[in-house]
N, C-alpha and C positions, 0 to 999 in steps of 0.2 A: 504494499499500498504505499502511496505518496505521504510525505510528512504531513500532518495535520494543520500546523500553523503555517500561514503564509508569509514568509519575510518581507519586510518592506522593501520596495525596489528603490535602491539608493541612486541619488542624481550624481554618479560619479562615473569615471572611465571604467571600461571592463576590465582593466588589468590592475592586478594587485602588486604591490612593492615585493620583490622576489629576494630569496637570500641563498647563501651557499649551502652546501650539504655533503652528503655521502656520494659514492660512486654507485654504478648501475650493475646489476648482476647480469652475466652472460647467459644467453639461452640458445637453444637450438631451434632453427626454424627456416623460413623460405621467403621468397619474393618475386615480382616480375612487372614489366612495363614495356611501352612502345619504344621501339628502337627509332632514334633520329639522329643519324650520324652527321658529325662534324669534324672538320679537320683540326686536330689539336694545334695550338698556338700559345704564344706566350700571353699570359693573363696580365690585365693592368687595373681592374677595379678592385679595391681593397676597402671596401666600406662606403661606396659612392651612394649618396643619398638620392632616391629616385622620387621621392615626395617631399613637399614642405619647404622647398628652396625658392625663394622669389624668382619668379620667370622660369622654372623649370617647365619640362613638357608635360608633367601632370597637371600643373596650375594652368597651362594653356589650354588644356583639355577639360577644365572646371573642376578638378580635383585639389583641394588645398592641403588636407590632411587625411591619411588613412594608414591601414596597416595589411599584413598578409601578403597580398600581391601575388596571388597563386598563378603561376605560369602554366599554358598548356598550348599544345600545336593545334592551330585551326587548319586541318588537313584539306578542307575544300578549296583553299586558295594559297596555301603555304605560308600564311601569316600568323602571329602569335597574339594570344589573349592573356589578360592578367586579371584575375578576380580579387577584388578587395572586400574587406570586412566593412564596419562601420566607418562612414566617410562623411566628411564636412568640405564645403566649398572654400572656406578659409582656413588659415593656418591655426594650428593648436586647439583645434575644436571650438575656437572662437567664432567661426562663420556659420553659415546655414547648413544644417543637418541634411545631407541628401539621402542616406539610408545604407542598407546591406542587403544582399550584395550588391557591388557596383562593378563595372567592368570597362577597362581601356584595352587598346589594341596596339599592335605594332607591326608595321609592314615587313620588317626584316630584323633579325637578331644577329648582332656580332658574337660568335662562339669565342673568338680568341680573346675577348675582353679589352680589345683596342679601343672601343667606344662603349660607354655605358647604354643601358636600355634607354630608349627614347620613345615615349608614347605618341602614336600617329593620329588615332581617332577615339572617340568615346561611344560607348553603346549605352542604352539600346538603339537610340537613334535621334536625328535632329542635332547633332553636334554637340549636345551637353550630357553628361552622365545622369543617370537617375538610379533609383533602386530598382534592380531587375525583376524581382518577385512582387506580385500583387498581394500585399498583406498590410495590415496596419500596425505599426509599431506601438507597444504599450497599451494594446487592446487584446481582447478575446476574439480570435478569428475563427471561432468554431472548433477548436482542437482541445478544449477542456479547461483552458484557463488563458491567463494574459502572455502574449509573447513580446517580450523586451525587443529582441531583434532575432534575425536569422542570420547565423554566421556560416560562410561557405568554409568547407574542408578541402574539397578537391574538384577538379574540373577535368572533363575529357572530351574530346570529339571523335567520333567514328561512325561510319556509314551514313554521313549526312546528318547526324543529330549530335548535339551538344548536351552534356549532362554535368550538373553540379549537385554533389552530395552536401547537406547543410544540416545543421542543428539549430533548432529553435530554442532560444533561451528564455527560462522562465525567471531566473535571478542569477546576478553575478556574484551573490554572496550567499550560497547555500549553506546550511547547517553542516557540521561534521557528518560524514557518512552519506551525504546526498550530492548528487552530481550538478543540480541547478538547471536541468534540461526539461523542456515540455515534451519534445518528440523529435526524431530526425526524419528525413525524408531526401528524396531524389527529385529534382527538377530537370526538366528537358525542353530544348528549343530546337525546331525545325527549320528556323531561318537564321541560324548561326549567331544567336544571342540577342535577337531583337525582342522577340515574344517567348514567354516562358509558361510552362504546365507543370502541375504536380501530378506525380504518380499517386493513384488512391490510396496505396498503402504507405503507412508511416510506422516507424519503429517507435514504441512508446518509451518516454522519458520519465524521470522521477516523479514528475507530477501527474503523469497518466499511467502509473503502475509499473513503470519499467527502470527503476533506479538501477544505475551501474550497468545498463546495457552495453554489451560489447559492440553493438552495431551504433554507436553514438557518433564517431569520428571515423571517416573512411579516408583512405589513399588508393586512387586507381594507379595500380602499377602498370597497367596497360595490357593489351592484347599480345600474348607471347607467340611465337613462331608456332607452337603447338596448337593455336587456334582458341585457346581459352582466354577470357578476361580474368586477370588476377587481382584481388582486393584484399587489402589489409584494413583492419578496423579494430577500435578500441573504445574504451569508455570516454564519454564526454569530459574533457578536462581543458576547455577553453579559458576556464576561470584561473586555472593553475593552482587551486586550492582543494580539489577534490580528494578527500582524505582517503578515499576507497580505491583511488585509480590503480595503484600498485604495478604501474608501468606495463600492464599486460596488453600484448598485441597478438591478434589472431588472424588467420589467413583462410579465404575461401575463393572458389573460382565459379565461373558461370560462362556458358556459351553467349556470345554478343548477340545472337538473335533472341535468346529467352530475356536477355537484360532489356533490349529494346522493347519487347512486348510487356515488360512490367512482371514477368514470370520468375520472381525472386526466389521462389521455393524450388527452383531447378537448380540452385547452387550445390556444389559439391565442397566439403569441408576437408581441411587438412587437420587431422586429429590422431592422437595417439590411443589406439584401440587394440586390445588383445596383445598387449607388449610390443607394438610395432606402430610407426607413423605410417599413415595411409591416407589416400582420398577416399571418402566415404559419405554416404547419405544417412548411416545409421545413427549418428550422433553429431551434436554441434562441433564447431571447431575447438581445438585444444589452443590455449595460449602458448605461443612460441618464444615469447619474451616477457620476462617480469623483472621487477626491480623498482627503481626510482619512479616517482611520479613523472608522467610524460605529459606536455602539452601538446602543441602542434606537431605533426609529423607528416613525412613525404616519402614516397617510394617510387622509383622510376628506373627503367631498364635504358642503360647508357651503354652503346656498343653491344657486347655480349656479356654485360655484368649488371647485376642489379644492385642499385645502390639505396640506401635508406638515410634520411636525416631527421633529427627530432630535436625538441627543446627539452633537455632534462632539466626539470624543475629543480629538483635537490642538488644536482651538479652545478645549477646555473650556468648552463653552457648549451650551446648547439652541438650535438654529437652525430657522428657518421658510422654507418657499418656497411659492409658489402657481402653479396652471396653470389654464387654461380648460377643458382636456379631459384624460382620462387619457392621451392620446397626443399632448399638445401640448408646447410647450417651457415649462420651469419658469423662474420667476424666480430671480435671485441670491440666495444665502442671506442671511438677516437674524437678526442675533443678538439674542435675546430675554432669556435668563436665563443667568448666567456663574457660574463657580467663583470668580473673582477679579475684581472690578471696578476693581482699581488698575493692571492692565497686562493687554494692551497697551491703547492709547488707545481702539480700538474698543469696548472694555469700560467705559469710563468712564461712570458714571450709570446702568449696568444692574443690575436686581436681582441680588443676589449669594446664591448657595446653595453654600458650599464642600462638595467631593465630591459634586456633583450627577451625575444621570443620568437616563434615561427621557425624559419630555416627551410624553406621550400626549394627543391631541387629542380633547376630549369631542364626541361626534357630536351632542349637543344644544346646541352653542355658539350663542350669540346670533346671530352672522353670521359671514361670512368675513372681516371685519373687526374681529371682537370675539370671539376664540376664548377657550375655557376649556382651559388646559394643565394636567396633573397630572404633577409633577415629583419624582422621587424623590432622596433624601439618605441617605448613610451617612458616618460620621466617619473611616473608614479603619482602625478598630481593631477586632478581634474582641471580641464579647462586650460591647460598649459601644454606649450611644445616641449619636446618634440613628440609627434604622433606619427610615425614615418616608417619607410623601408629602405633597406642598404643592400647594395649589390657587391657581392664577392665572387671573385673569379680565381682559378687556378686551384681549388680546393681537392686535395687528394686524401679520399676517404680510406 
């Protein structure tokens, strides 16, 4: 049952001030994603702000402040899309609220890192960005209670249709043991991001009887050469304070045709059953990774390697891992970008971004040893800058 007392919805930003902590336990598991080859080259971007800089390409498209900036390949025309979370027209959340999710696009991406991401146009249409999904923030839209916002977790396009998996947030300050979500869903667009529709099935959140659902946050690893669409999912922890998160990530796969039809029950699960790991429909997925609390995460197939990036809340860092196959063993976590590079010793010399989170892998990265990561930053105070995303190239996971 969902918790009985409804916490007050605070008028603050979505991010809590983060703190350092312990390391992450290593687990066995797997991943997959679409291959988008690029020629490796010397990377140049080492924390380049993409949003909230006066005169930048985001502001020219009408976005002043935002986070996430989840990249995906627009296969219908070879361009790139970037899906943002809560977005404002002015800097530091002091301007007009646009909503969430919001999308900007780019006609070409420089995988070498020689030039930073530059946004070319805004969606859905009309030259100015707007909230993609048709829902009312801060109101009950018929799903059981108030929706503060809908936060995108990942986006993918294949077969002429674009998909965004999202979480509907009920509260950014859930009590201990609750994840703060209302429900999760998948929206799709058949006109490349202009208009959006919701699949009728939604995965319940804590407010609708599904507290700590392992289907709260997804990452589309992509369609593997074996023909399956591989998806990783975990408990909703966009708040970064979900005490029940446990760092658990699970893996399932589904045929692209079944996914397009909304036949989500056709998934196969990667599970430990009868003393062996196997693909099965007999039971649900088994967690392949556990340990520290994890916030946003991203899995993509780069070249012939599967790469994972995630915000380790307790480590206070963006970490990466790799695997040879969606259902293979993952490497130990590697610390890449940290909130504090003075402590512990494993953070010394690492790029430092206070109050960081996110960490999305660009599917057009130069190679599996030279990733482009997009990292979010917030200063921990409401209505103040920065609230932005930064580009890092040449990341070796």
